[in-house]
C-alpha positions as CSV (number, residue, x, y, z in Angstrom):
1,M,-42.9,-184.0,-44.2
2,E,-44.5,-186.4,-41.8
3,T,-45.2,-185.6,-38.2
4,L,-44.9,-188.4,-35.5
5,D,-46.4,-187.5,-32.1
6,S,-46.2,-191.0,-30.6
7,G,-46.2,-194.6,-31.6
8,S,-44.9,-195.8,-34.9
9,W,-45.1,-194.5,-38.5
10,S,-44.7,-196.3,-41.9
11,T,-45.4,-195.5,-45.5
12,N,-44.5,-196.8,-49.0
13,Y,-43.0,-194.9,-51.8
14,E,-42.0,-195.9,-55.3
15,V,-38.8,-194.5,-56.8
16,G,-38.0,-194.8,-60.4
17,N,-34.7,-195.4,-62.1
18,G,-32.3,-192.6,-61.5
19,E,-34.8,-190.9,-59.3
20,T,-33.9,-189.5,-55.9
21,R,-36.4,-189.1,-53.1
22,S,-35.9,-187.6,-49.6
23,F,-38.0,-188.2,-46.4
24,S,-38.0,-186.5,-43.1
25,V,-39.8,-187.3,-39.8
26,T,-40.6,-184.7,-37.1
27,V,-41.1,-186.1,-33.5
28,Q,-43.0,-184.1,-31.0
29,A,-40.7,-183.8,-28.0
30,P,-41.9,-184.3,-24.4
31,P,-41.5,-181.4,-22.0
32,W,-38.0,-182.5,-20.9
33,G,-35.6,-185.4,-20.9
34,S,-34.0,-187.5,-23.7
35,G,-34.8,-190.7,-25.6
36,N,-33.5,-193.3,-28.1
37,G,-35.1,-194.3,-31.4
38,S,-34.4,-196.3,-34.6
39,A,-35.5,-196.3,-38.2
40,L,-35.6,-199.1,-40.8
41,H,-36.1,-198.6,-44.5
42,T,-36.3,-201.5,-46.9
43,I,-35.7,-201.2,-50.7
44,Y,-37.3,-203.6,-53.1
45,A,-36.4,-203.9,-56.8
46,K,-39.4,-203.9,-59.0
47,G,-39.8,-205.2,-62.5
48,S,-42.6,-204.4,-64.8
49,D,-45.2,-206.1,-62.6
50,T,-43.6,-207.8,-59.6
51,F,-41.1,-206.9,-56.9
52,D,-37.7,-208.5,-57.1
53,S,-37.2,-210.8,-54.2
54,T,-33.8,-209.3,-53.8
55,L,-34.0,-207.0,-50.7
56,V,-31.7,-204.3,-49.8
57,Y,-31.9,-203.1,-46.1
58,K,-30.7,-199.9,-44.9
59,D,-30.8,-199.4,-41.0
60,F,-29.8,-196.6,-38.8
61,S,-30.4,-195.4,-35.2
62,F,-30.7,-192.0,-33.6
63,Y,-30.6,-190.3,-30.2
64,L,-32.8,-187.4,-29.3
65,K,-32.0,-184.7,-26.7
66,Y,-34.8,-182.4,-25.7
67,S,-34.5,-179.0,-24.1
68,E,-36.0,-178.7,-20.5
69,N,-39.1,-176.5,-19.7
70,P,-39.4,-175.8,-15.9
71,T,-43.1,-174.9,-16.1
72,Y,-43.9,-178.2,-17.8
73,I,-41.8,-180.1,-15.3
74,A,-43.5,-178.5,-12.2
75,K,-47.0,-179.1,-13.7
76,S,-46.1,-182.7,-14.3
77,N,-44.8,-183.2,-10.8
78,A,-47.9,-181.5,-9.4
79,E,-50.1,-183.9,-11.3
80,T,-48.1,-186.9,-10.0
81,A,-48.3,-185.6,-6.5
82,K,-52.0,-185.2,-6.7
83,I,-52.5,-188.7,-8.1
84,N,-50.3,-190.1,-5.3
85,A,-52.3,-188.2,-2.7
86,Q,-55.6,-189.4,-4.1
87,N,-54.4,-193.0,-4.2
88,A,-53.3,-192.6,-0.5
89,L,-56.7,-191.2,0.4
90,N,-58.5,-194.0,-1.3
91,T,-56.4,-196.6,0.5
92,A,-57.0,-194.9,3.8
93,S,-60.8,-194.7,3.2
94,T,-60.9,-198.4,2.5
95,G,-58.9,-199.1,5.7
96,I,-61.2,-196.9,7.8
97,A,-64.3,-198.6,6.4
98,S,-62.8,-202.1,7.2
99,A,-61.8,-201.0,10.7
100,G,-65.3,-199.5,11.3
101,G,-66.9,-202.8,10.2
102,I,-64.8,-205.0,12.5
103,I,-65.3,-202.6,15.4
104,N,-69.1,-202.7,15.0
105,D,-69.0,-206.5,14.9
106,A,-67.0,-206.5,18.2
107,R,-69.2,-203.9,19.8
108,N,-72.4,-205.8,18.9
109,L,-70.8,-208.9,20.6
110,G,-70.3,-206.8,23.7
111,A,-66.6,-206.3,23.4
112,D,-64.7,-203.3,24.9
113,V,-63.7,-201.4,21.7
114,K,-62.6,-198.1,23.3
115,D,-59.0,-198.3,22.2
116,A,-60.0,-199.3,18.7
117,E,-62.5,-196.5,18.5
118,L,-59.9,-194.0,19.6
119,K,-57.6,-195.2,16.8
120,L,-60.5,-195.1,14.3
121,T,-61.4,-191.5,15.3
122,S,-57.7,-190.5,14.8
123,A,-57.7,-192.1,11.4
124,Q,-60.9,-190.3,10.4
125,S,-59.4,-187.0,11.6
126,F,-56.2,-187.6,9.5
127,L,-58.4,-188.5,6.5
128,E,-60.4,-185.3,6.8
129,S,-57.2,-183.3,7.0
130,A,-55.8,-185.1,4.0
131,Q,-59.0,-184.4,2.0
132,S,-58.8,-180.8,2.9
133,K,-55.1,-180.7,1.9
134,L,-55.8,-182.3,-1.5
135,S,-58.6,-179.9,-2.1
136,N,-56.2,-177.0,-1.5
137,A,-53.6,-178.7,-3.8
138,N,-56.2,-178.8,-6.6
139,T,-57.0,-175.2,-6.0
140,Y,-53.3,-174.3,-6.2
141,F,-52.9,-176.4,-9.3
142,S,-55.8,-174.7,-11.0
143,S,-54.1,-171.3,-10.3
144,E,-50.9,-172.8,-11.8
145,N,-49.1,-172.5,-8.4
146,Y,-47.5,-175.9,-9.1
147,E,-44.9,-175.8,-6.4
148,L,-47.4,-175.1,-3.6
149,A,-49.7,-177.7,-5.2
150,I,-46.9,-180.2,-5.0
151,S,-46.1,-179.5,-1.3
152,T,-49.8,-179.5,-0.3
153,A,-50.5,-182.7,-2.2
154,N,-47.5,-184.3,-0.5
155,E,-48.9,-183.2,2.9
156,A,-52.2,-184.8,1.9
157,T,-50.3,-188.0,1.1
158,N,-48.6,-188.0,4.5
159,L,-51.8,-187.4,6.3
160,A,-53.6,-190.1,4.3
161,N,-50.7,-192.5,5.2
162,S,-51.2,-191.6,8.9
163,A,-54.9,-192.2,8.5
164,K,-54.2,-195.6,6.9
165,S,-51.8,-196.5,9.7
166,D,-54.3,-195.6,12.4
167,A,-57.0,-197.4,10.5
168,N,-54.9,-200.5,10.4
169,N,-54.2,-200.3,14.1
170,A,-57.9,-199.7,14.7
171,Y,-58.7,-202.8,12.6
172,N,-56.3,-204.9,14.5
173,L,-57.5,-203.7,17.9
174,G,-61.1,-204.3,16.8
175,L,-60.2,-207.8,15.6
176,Q,-58.5,-208.6,18.8
177,A,-61.5,-207.3,20.8
178,K,-63.9,-209.4,18.7
179,Q,-61.8,-212.5,19.0
180,A,-61.5,-212.0,22.8
181,I,-65.2,-211.5,23.3
182,E,-66.0,-214.5,21.1
183,I,-63.7,-216.6,23.3
184,A,-65.2,-215.1,26.5
185,K,-68.7,-215.8,25.1
186,N,-67.9,-219.3,24.2
187,N,-66.3,-219.9,27.7
188,A,-69.4,-218.5,29.4
189,Q,-71.7,-220.6,27.3
190,N,-69.7,-223.8,28.2
191,A,-69.7,-222.8,31.9
192,I,-73.5,-222.2,31.8
193,Q,-74.1,-225.6,30.1
194,K,-72.0,-227.4,32.7
195,A,-73.8,-225.6,35.5
196,D,-77.1,-226.6,34.0
197,Q,-76.1,-230.2,33.9
198,A,-74.8,-230.1,37.4
199,I,-78.0,-228.6,38.7
200,K,-80.1,-231.2,37.0
201,S,-77.9,-234.0,38.4
202,A,-78.1,-232.5,41.9
203,N,-81.9,-232.1,41.7
204,S,-82.2,-235.8,40.6
205,A,-80.0,-236.8,43.6
206,I,-82.0,-234.8,46.0
207,Q,-85.3,-236.3,44.8
208,T,-83.8,-239.8,45.2
209,A,-82.6,-238.9,48.7
210,K,-86.0,-237.4,49.6
211,A,-87.8,-240.5,48.6
212,A,-85.4,-242.7,50.6
213,I,-85.9,-240.5,53.7
214,T,-89.6,-240.6,53.3
215,N,-89.5,-244.3,53.0
216,V,-87.5,-244.7,56.2
217,K,-89.6,-242.1,58.0
218,S,-92.8,-244.0,57.2
219,V,-91.7,-247.0,59.4
220,G,-91.0,-244.7,62.4
221,A,-87.3,-244.4,62.2
222,D,-85.4,-241.3,63.3
223,V,-84.2,-239.7,60.0
224,S,-82.9,-236.4,61.5
225,T,-79.3,-237.0,60.5
226,A,-80.3,-237.8,56.9
227,Q,-82.7,-234.8,56.9
228,V,-79.9,-232.5,58.0
229,L,-77.8,-233.6,55.0
230,L,-80.8,-233.3,52.7
231,D,-81.5,-229.7,54.0
232,T,-77.9,-228.8,53.3
233,A,-78.2,-230.3,49.8
234,N,-81.3,-228.2,49.2
235,T,-79.6,-225.1,50.5
236,N,-76.7,-225.6,48.1
237,L,-79.1,-226.3,45.2
238,N,-80.9,-223.1,45.9
239,S,-77.6,-221.2,45.9
240,A,-76.7,-223.0,42.6
241,S,-80.0,-222.0,41.0
242,S,-79.6,-218.4,42.2
243,K,-76.1,-218.2,40.7
244,Y,-77.3,-219.9,37.5
245,T,-80.0,-217.3,37.1
246,D,-77.5,-214.5,37.7
247,A,-75.1,-216.1,35.2
248,N,-77.8,-216.1,32.5
249,S,-78.8,-212.6,33.2
250,N,-75.1,-211.4,32.9
251,F,-74.8,-213.5,29.7
252,N,-77.8,-211.8,28.1
253,N,-76.3,-208.5,29.1
254,K,-73.0,-209.5,27.4
255,N,-71.1,-209.6,30.7
256,Y,-69.4,-212.8,29.7
257,D,-66.6,-212.9,32.2
258,A,-69.1,-212.3,35.1
259,A,-71.4,-214.9,33.6
260,K,-68.6,-217.5,33.4
261,Q,-67.6,-216.8,37.0
262,L,-71.2,-217.1,38.3
263,A,-71.8,-220.2,36.2
264,E,-68.7,-221.8,37.7
265,Q,-70.0,-220.9,41.2
266,A,-73.4,-222.4,40.3
267,E,-71.7,-225.6,39.2
268,S,-69.7,-225.8,42.4
269,Y,-72.8,-225.4,44.6
270,A,-74.6,-228.0,42.5
271,I,-71.8,-230.5,42.9
272,D,-71.8,-229.9,46.6
273,A,-75.6,-230.3,46.6
274,E,-75.3,-233.6,44.8
275,T,-72.7,-234.8,47.2
276,E,-74.8,-234.0,50.2
277,A,-77.9,-235.6,48.7
278,K,-76.0,-238.8,48.0
279,K,-74.8,-238.8,51.6
280,A,-78.4,-238.2,52.8
281,E,-79.6,-241.2,50.7
282,S,-76.8,-243.4,52.0
283,T,-77.5,-242.3,55.6
284,A,-81.2,-243.0,55.2
285,T,-80.4,-246.5,53.8
286,Q,-78.2,-247.2,56.8
287,I,-80.8,-246.0,59.2
288,K,-83.4,-248.3,57.6
289,V,-81.1,-251.3,57.8
290,K,-80.4,-250.6,61.4
291,Y,-84.0,-249.8,62.3
292,E,-85.1,-253.1,60.8
293,S,-83.0,-254.8,63.4
294,E,-84.2,-255.3,67.0
295,Q,-81.3,-253.2,68.3
296,G,-82.1,-250.4,65.9
297,R,-85.8,-250.2,67.0
298,A,-84.7,-250.2,70.6
299,E,-82.2,-247.4,70.0
300,L,-84.7,-245.3,68.1
301,K,-87.2,-245.4,70.9
302,L,-84.5,-244.8,73.5
303,T,-83.4,-241.7,71.6
304,Q,-86.9,-240.4,71.3
305,A,-87.5,-241.0,75.0
306,Q,-84.3,-239.2,76.0
307,N,-85.1,-236.2,73.8
308,T,-88.6,-235.9,75.0
309,Y,-87.5,-236.2,78.6
310,N,-85.0,-233.4,78.1
311,T,-87.7,-231.2,76.5
312,I,-90.0,-231.7,79.5
313,V,-87.2,-230.8,81.9
314,G,-86.7,-227.5,80.0
315,L,-90.4,-226.9,80.2
316,T,-90.4,-227.5,83.9
317,D,-87.7,-224.9,84.3
318,Q,-89.8,-222.4,82.5
319,V,-92.8,-223.2,84.8
320,N,-90.7,-222.5,87.9
321,M,-89.5,-219.2,86.4
322,M,-93.0,-218.2,85.6
323,I,-94.1,-218.9,89.2
324,T,-91.4,-216.5,90.4
325,H,-92.7,-213.9,87.9
326,L,-96.3,-214.4,89.0
327,S,-95.3,-214.0,92.7
328,E,-94.0,-210.6,91.8
329,M,-97.4,-209.7,90.4
330,D,-99.2,-210.6,93.6
331,V,-100.5,-214.0,92.3
332,D,-100.8,-216.8,94.9
333,P,-98.4,-219.6,93.7
334,S,-100.3,-222.1,95.9
335,E,-103.2,-222.3,93.4
336,F,-100.8,-224.1,91.0
337,K,-99.3,-226.4,93.6
338,S,-101.3,-229.5,92.8
339,D,-100.6,-229.2,89.1
340,I,-96.9,-228.8,89.7
341,E,-96.8,-231.8,92.1
342,K,-98.5,-233.9,89.4
343,A,-96.1,-232.8,86.7
344,T,-93.2,-233.5,89.1
345,V,-94.4,-237.1,89.7
346,N,-94.7,-237.7,86.0
347,L,-91.3,-236.2,85.4
348,L,-89.7,-238.5,88.0
349,D,-91.5,-241.6,86.5
350,A,-90.3,-240.6,83.0
351,K,-86.8,-240.2,84.2
352,G,-86.9,-243.6,85.9
353,D,-88.2,-245.3,82.7
354,V,-85.5,-243.6,80.6
355,E,-82.8,-244.8,82.9
356,K,-84.2,-248.4,82.9
357,A,-84.4,-248.3,79.1
358,K,-80.8,-247.2,78.9
359,N,-79.6,-249.9,81.2
360,R,-81.5,-252.6,79.3
361,Y,-80.2,-251.3,76.0
362,D,-76.6,-251.4,77.3
363,G,-77.2,-254.9,78.5
364,G,-78.5,-256.0,75.1
365,E,-82.1,-256.5,76.4
366,Y,-83.6,-254.6,73.5
367,D,-87.2,-255.6,73.9
368,D,-87.2,-254.5,77.6
369,S,-85.4,-251.3,76.6
370,K,-88.0,-250.5,74.0
371,K,-90.8,-251.2,76.5
372,Y,-89.4,-248.8,79.1
373,S,-88.8,-246.2,76.4
374,L,-92.4,-246.4,75.3
375,Q,-93.5,-246.0,78.9
376,S,-91.3,-243.0,79.3
377,L,-92.7,-241.4,76.2
378,D,-96.3,-242.0,77.4
379,V,-95.6,-240.4,80.7
380,T,-93.7,-237.4,79.3
381,E,-96.5,-236.9,76.8
382,K,-99.0,-236.6,79.6
383,A,-96.6,-234.4,81.6
384,T,-96.1,-232.1,78.6
385,A,-99.8,-231.7,78.2
386,D,-100.2,-230.9,81.9
387,L,-97.4,-228.4,82.0
388,Q,-98.8,-226.7,78.8
389,N,-102.2,-226.4,80.5
390,L,-100.5,-225.1,83.7
391,L,-98.7,-222.4,81.7
392,Y,-102.0,-221.5,80.0
393,N,-103.6,-221.1,83.4
394,M,-100.7,-219.1,84.6
395,A,-101.0,-216.8,81.6
396,L,-104.7,-216.3,82.4
397,S,-103.8,-215.4,86.0
398,A,-101.2,-213.0,84.8
399,Q,-103.7,-211.5,82.4
400,E,-106.3,-211.1,85.2
401,V,-104.0,-209.4,87.7
402,T,-102.6,-207.2,85.0
403,L,-106.0,-206.0,83.9
404,D,-106.9,-205.3,87.5
405,K,-103.7,-203.3,88.0
406,Q,-104.5,-201.4,84.9
407,S,-108.0,-200.5,86.2
408,K,-106.5,-199.3,89.5
409,A,-103.8,-197.4,87.7
410,K,-106.3,-195.7,85.5
411,S,-108.6,-194.9,88.4
412,S,-105.8,-193.5,90.4
413,Y,-104.6,-191.4,87.4
414,E,-108.0,-189.9,86.8
415,S,-108.5,-189.2,90.5
416,S,-105.1,-187.5,90.7
417,L,-105.8,-185.5,87.6
418,S,-109.1,-184.3,88.9
419,N,-107.6,-183.5,92.3
420,L,-104.7,-181.6,90.7
421,E,-107.1,-179.4,88.7
422,T,-109.4,-178.8,91.7
423,N,-106.5,-177.6,93.9
424,K,-104.6,-175.8,91.1
425,H,-105.3,-172.4,92.6
426,R,-103.8,-173.5,96.0
427,L,-100.5,-174.7,94.4
428,S,-97.5,-172.7,93.4
429,G,-96.7,-172.7,89.7
430,D,-93.6,-174.9,90.2
431,I,-95.5,-177.4,92.3
432,Y,-98.3,-177.6,89.8
433,A,-95.9,-178.0,86.8
434,S,-94.0,-180.7,88.7
435,Q,-97.2,-182.7,89.5
436,Q,-98.5,-182.3,86.0
437,T,-95.2,-183.8,84.7
438,S,-95.7,-186.8,87.0
439,L,-99.2,-187.3,85.8
440,N,-97.9,-187.2,82.2
441,D,-95.4,-189.9,83.0
442,A,-98.1,-191.9,84.6
443,N,-100.2,-191.6,81.5
444,K,-97.3,-192.8,79.4
445,N,-96.9,-195.8,81.6
446,I,-100.5,-196.7,81.2
447,E,-100.3,-196.3,77.4
448,N,-97.2,-198.5,77.3
449,G,-98.9,-201.1,79.5
450,L,-101.9,-201.2,77.1
451,S,-99.7,-201.7,74.1
452,I,-97.8,-204.5,75.8
453,I,-101.1,-206.2,76.8
454,E,-102.1,-206.3,73.1
455,E,-98.8,-208.1,72.3
456,A,-99.4,-210.4,75.2
457,K,-102.8,-211.4,74.0
458,T,-101.4,-212.2,70.6
459,N,-98.9,-214.6,72.2
460,L,-101.5,-216.1,74.4
461,N,-103.7,-216.9,71.4
462,S,-100.7,-218.4,69.6
463,K,-100.0,-220.6,72.7
464,N,-96.7,-218.9,73.4
465,Y,-97.6,-218.9,77.1
466,V,-94.1,-218.1,78.5
467,D,-93.8,-215.0,76.3
468,A,-97.4,-214.0,77.2
469,I,-96.6,-214.2,80.9
470,N,-93.4,-212.2,80.5
471,L,-95.3,-209.5,78.6
472,Y,-98.1,-209.3,81.2
473,R,-95.4,-209.0,83.8
474,N,-94.0,-206.0,81.9
475,A,-97.4,-204.4,81.5
476,F,-98.1,-205.0,85.2
477,S,-94.9,-203.1,86.0
478,E,-96.0,-200.2,83.8
479,F,-99.4,-199.9,85.5
480,S,-97.7,-200.2,89.0
481,N,-95.4,-197.3,88.2
482,A,-98.4,-195.3,86.9
483,K,-100.3,-195.9,90.1
484,I,-97.3,-194.9,92.3
485,L,-96.8,-191.7,90.3
486,S,-100.6,-190.9,90.4
487,E,-100.8,-191.5,94.2
488,S,-97.6,-189.4,94.8
489,V,-99.4,-186.5,93.0
490,I,-102.5,-186.9,95.3
491,N,-100.4,-186.9,98.5
492,A,-98.2,-184.0,97.3
493,T,-101.3,-182.0,96.4
494,K,-103.0,-182.6,99.8
495,G,-99.9,-181.8,101.7
496,E,-99.3,-178.6,99.8
497,S,-103.0,-177.6,100.2
498,L,-102.9,-178.2,104.0
499,K,-99.7,-176.2,104.3
500,R,-101.2,-173.3,102.5
501,A,-104.3,-173.5,104.7
502,I,-102.3,-173.3,107.9
503,M,-100.2,-170.5,106.6
504,T,-103.4,-168.7,105.7
505,Y,-104.8,-168.7,109.3
506,G,-101.4,-168.0,110.8
507,G,-100.7,-166.9,114.4
508,I,-101.7,-168.9,117.5
509,G,-104.7,-170.4,115.7
510,G,-102.5,-171.7,113.0
511,G,-100.1,-173.2,115.4
512,I,-103.0,-175.0,117.2
513,V,-104.2,-176.4,113.9
514,L,-100.7,-177.6,113.0
515,L,-100.3,-179.2,116.3
516,L,-103.6,-181.0,116.1
517,V,-102.8,-182.3,112.6
518,S,-99.4,-183.5,113.8
519,V,-101.0,-185.4,116.8
520,V,-103.5,-187.0,114.5
521,L,-100.8,-188.2,112.1
522,L,-98.7,-189.5,114.9
523,L,-101.6,-191.5,116.4
524,R,-102.4,-193.0,113.0
525,K,-98.8,-193.9,112.5
526,R,-98.7,-195.7,115.9
527,K,-101.9,-197.5,115.1
528,I,-100.5,-198.8,111.9
529,K,-97.3,-199.9,113.6
530,G,-99.4,-201.7,116.2
531,K,-101.3,-203.5,113.5
532,E,-98.1,-204.5,111.7
533,S,-96.6,-206.0,114.8
534,K,-99.7,-208.1,115.5
535,R,-100.3,-209.5,112.0
536,T,-99.4,-213.2,111.7
537,C,-100.2,-216.0,109.3
538,P,-103.2,-218.1,110.5
539,K,-101.6,-221.3,109.1
540,C,-97.9,-221.2,110.2
541,G,-97.8,-218.2,112.5
542,A,-95.2,-216.3,110.6
543,T,-95.1,-212.5,111.0
544,L,-96.8,-210.6,108.1
545,L,-96.2,-207.1,106.7
546,A,-98.9,-204.5,106.9
547,D,-99.9,-204.8,103.2
548,A,-99.0,-208.5,102.7
549,E,-101.7,-210.6,100.9
550,F,-99.7,-213.9,101.1
551,C,-97.5,-215.5,103.7
552,P,-93.8,-215.2,102.8
553,K,-93.2,-218.5,104.4
554,C,-95.9,-220.9,103.4
555,G,-97.6,-218.9,100.6
556,T,-101.0,-219.0,102.2
557,K,-103.3,-216.1,101.2
558,V,-104.2,-213.9,104.2
559,S,-106.6,-211.1,104.8
560,K,-105.4,-207.7,105.9
561,E,-107.2,-208.3,109.3
562,S,-105.3,-211.5,110.1
563,G,-103.6,-211.4,113.5
564,E,-105.4,-208.3,114.8
């Protein structure tokens, strides 16, 4: 008896004449199912030493039917389920690793991989669940609970397939993000390169325009129109450079879309800068060509003369305004009379020369036009110097009267403060508090005035004479207010003290004292009125106020005794 578990079996036997031999084969059946097989036996005739070549073949086939064993079937199915689950897990793990790699690449490039990361996280979660299920299936298999092992292994397979699906989605999203960021990076790089070239080109154009303007300016031509264009070009170039710097900063921070946008703005500014620079160069060239002609030189000087004349007219207006301000500060305007008359004469001469230059130019007499323009420039230059010197002297006068007013305000304040404290016991609480408030306000005025004086000194040293005069005027006003407040406190304190003194004596005696005081005050008032009516200007005879120091009609300085 031969036993055949699997594969094939063969053997040789010799059978003698008249001899019978039987053979049997036992096949190990699988757990279940059925199968087909065949057998071939060959008979050779043998002589004494050799086989006869005559062959006799005997073939037959067979069919095997095996009885089924449920336990073996379940075990086999469980093994298959576990194998399938493990294969699914391996495939999912490979997908997750690939997705993680592409996502990391995209992230390192600065791409937004949030969606891909969410899918990858989901895939990892499914994989962990699948691994847990497969572990449970192995446990059930070991305890020969094959049915539960099969269902659990199938669950692991399903979870692993879900992990694989999410891993594939994560991979695709990561790949898309990577490709998108690479495109954005490439676009940003191209935009930055174009901006760099545009900036270099604009800078070159600006340098060329600057050289052209300098060349034209050196011969005395007016290049203001070309300079305006060049200034605009420089402004645009600065903006381009700023945008370019921001673009590179965003690129380094992997903000490629913002970098591209900023680079495009930089390129646009640079193109505008180059355009303006070329206009400036062209304008400078045109100016030079025109200046080199007789007409051009005449036009240049005429324009300069007109501009200078307009400037001196504005300066004259400022002088007149400052005279008004100084008059409010008790400064005698007549001391500036000769300087003003001199400047006025120069101004009229300059105006006349400008008009002559314009008429000659319109008539095509360019040499004469240039001559009168030069005369006007010479006169206005002198007039400007005179007016600046006049403003300086005005500022010094304003400073002098302001400092004098400060001294008087301070003296009045200190006197009032001392008087208030001396008579404090004679005043009611409300009166004392009220007068103290007034003195506090006066002190604030003085402090404000001192602060303004410092600012005025700074402007005076910087030759900003108009601003200095206006500031001295403000300081003068502060000191005047301080002096008024301080004097009001003195008068109020004296009046209150007198009133209390009268009330103290009372009766008939008090009435007599009050009557005497009233008579004295009345006589003083009449005397003052008499003086006011008699004061007149010694020069023009105009009536003067009691405290006037200057004649309101002719401006002559007068003494307080004039006309008495």
